[in-house]
C-alpha positions as CSV (number, residue, x, y, z in Angstrom):
1,M,-29.9,1.2,-174.4
2,G,-31.3,1.4,-177.5
3,L,-28.9,-0.5,-179.6
4,I,-29.1,-3.3,-176.6
5,F,-33.1,-2.7,-177.1
6,Y,-32.2,-3.4,-180.8
7,L,-30.3,-6.4,-180.4
8,S,-32.8,-7.9,-178.1
9,A,-35.5,-7.2,-180.1
10,Q,-33.8,-9.2,-183.4
11,P,-35.6,-13.2,-183.4
12,A,-32.7,-15.7,-182.6
13,G,-31.0,-17.5,-185.9
14,P,-30.1,-21.4,-185.9
15,E,-28.6,-23.5,-183.3
16,L,-24.6,-21.4,-182.8
17,P,-21.3,-22.9,-182.6
18,V,-20.2,-22.6,-178.9
19,W,-17.3,-20.2,-180.0
20,E,-20.2,-18.0,-181.5
21,I,-22.0,-18.5,-177.9
22,A,-18.7,-17.5,-175.9
23,L,-18.5,-14.6,-177.9
24,R,-22.1,-13.3,-177.5
25,K,-21.8,-13.4,-174.0
26,L,-18.7,-11.3,-173.8
27,G,-20.8,-8.8,-175.5
28,H,-23.3,-9.0,-173.0
29,L,-20.0,-8.8,-170.8
30,G,-18.6,-5.7,-172.1
31,G,-22.3,-3.7,-173.6
32,Y,-23.5,-3.5,-169.7
33,A,-19.4,-2.5,-168.8
34,L,-19.4,0.3,-171.1
35,L,-23.0,1.5,-170.3
36,T,-22.4,1.5,-166.2
37,A,-18.8,3.6,-167.2
38,L,-21.3,6.3,-169.3
39,W,-24.1,6.0,-166.7
40,A,-21.8,7.3,-164.2
41,W,-19.9,9.4,-166.6
42,A,-23.3,11.5,-167.1
43,L,-24.3,11.2,-163.6
44,V,-21.1,12.8,-162.0
45,V,-22.2,16.3,-162.1
46,T,-25.9,15.8,-161.4
47,V,-26.1,13.5,-158.5
48,R,-24.5,12.3,-155.3
49,R,-22.6,8.6,-155.3
50,P,-22.7,8.8,-159.4
51,L,-21.1,4.7,-159.6
52,V,-24.4,3.4,-157.0
53,W,-26.6,5.1,-159.3
54,A,-25.0,4.1,-162.7
55,V,-24.9,0.4,-161.5
56,A,-28.6,0.7,-160.7
57,I,-29.4,1.5,-163.8
58,A,-27.4,-1.0,-165.5
59,F,-29.1,-3.8,-163.4
60,L,-32.4,-3.2,-164.1
61,Y,-32.0,-2.6,-167.6
62,A,-30.3,-5.8,-167.6
63,S,-33.1,-7.3,-166.0
64,S,-35.6,-5.3,-168.0
65,D,-34.2,-6.0,-171.4
66,E,-34.2,-10.2,-170.4
67,W,-38.2,-9.0,-169.7
68,H,-38.4,-7.5,-172.4
69,Q,-36.8,-10.9,-174.6
70,S,-39.3,-13.0,-173.3
71,F,-41.8,-11.2,-176.0
72,V,-39.7,-11.5,-178.6
73,E,-40.5,-15.0,-181.0
74,T,-37.6,-16.9,-181.2
75,R,-35.9,-16.0,-178.0
76,H,-36.5,-16.0,-174.2
77,G,-34.9,-14.0,-171.1
78,T,-32.7,-16.4,-168.8
79,P,-31.1,-15.3,-165.2
80,V,-28.4,-16.5,-166.3
81,D,-27.8,-13.3,-169.0
82,V,-28.7,-10.6,-166.4
83,L,-25.6,-12.3,-164.8
84,I,-23.5,-12.4,-167.0
85,D,-24.8,-8.4,-167.6
86,S,-24.0,-7.9,-163.6
87,I,-20.4,-9.7,-164.5
88,G,-19.5,-6.8,-166.7
89,I,-21.1,-3.9,-164.5
90,G,-19.3,-5.5,-161.4
91,V,-16.0,-5.2,-163.5
92,A,-17.0,-1.8,-164.8
93,A,-17.9,0.0,-161.3
94,L,-14.5,-1.5,-159.9
95,A,-12.0,-0.3,-162.6
96,I,-13.9,2.9,-161.6
97,A,-13.6,2.7,-158.1
98,V,-9.6,2.0,-157.9
99,G,-9.4,4.4,-160.5
100,V,-11.1,7.2,-158.8
101,R,-9.2,6.1,-155.5
102,A,-5.8,6.2,-157.9
103,R,-6.7,9.4,-158.8
104,S,-7.9,11.3,-155.0
105,P,-5.5,13.3,-153.0
106,K,-3.9,10.9,-149.8
107,T,-5.2,12.6,-147.0
108,R,-2.8,12.8,-143.6
109,S,-3.5,11.7,-140.4
């Protein structure tokens, strides 16, 4: 979260080529997927339903990060970036949920 905050506080540079913008957006997606996975891992022994908490924390942080960017010169916060971050959050949540389900013992009726 500190790294995300630091990177968000950097002023924007000149116009970027499309491929670099796409790469940065993939960084958003991957960064928030990693953030969600790390929170789920950290919360697994302390709260009930750690994945739900991890998703909530990551989403709230994505939203607050875009708000933070609105105060940085040459930057602006956008709902589109929160949407991209949310896709990363969703990918991580889905991967974790599928992994947990695959490892859990099957119950017989």
